[in-house]
N, C-alpha and C positions, 0 to 999 in steps of 0.2 A: 823556353822561347819557341821551340818547334811546335810544342803542343798548342800554345796560344795561336800560332800561325794557322795550324790546321783547323782549330775551332773557328777562327775568324773567316777563313775561306769557306768552310761548310755552312756557316751562318749566312754569309752573303749569298752563296749559291742557293741555299734552301729558301731564303727570303725572296729572292728573285723568282724562283720557280713557283712558289706559292702565290705571290702577287700576280704572276702571269696567268696561272691557272684560274684564279678567281675572276679575272677580267675576260676570259674567253667565253663567248656565248654560243648557243646552239647554231645561231645564224652564221657565225664565223666559221664553225666547223663544216656546216653544210655548203657554204660558199667555197671553201677550200676544196672539198670533195668534188664539187661540180667543176671547178676550174682545173683540177687535176685530170678529170675524165676528158674534158675538152682538149687539154694539152696533149694527152696520150693519143686521142683520136687524130688530131691534126698532125702530130709527129708521125704516126703510122701512115696516114694518107700521103704526106709529103715524101716519106721514104719509098712508099709503093710507086708513086708517080715518077720519082727520080730513077728508081730501078727500071721501070718500063721505058723511060726515055733513053737511058744510057746503056741498056743491055746490048750485047753484041749480036743477038739473034735477029 
């Protein structure tokens, strides 16, 4: 019973991962990288501006 349960879970997880990997295109990966860079830059700038506004000096 336990062996069957492990096989079922690994089959479901493996099938989900394989079907997801097949559907990911280069455009999707490039878009994700660009959005991550934009998010990091915006986060840095907002942190920098807030630090300058609220510093005690």
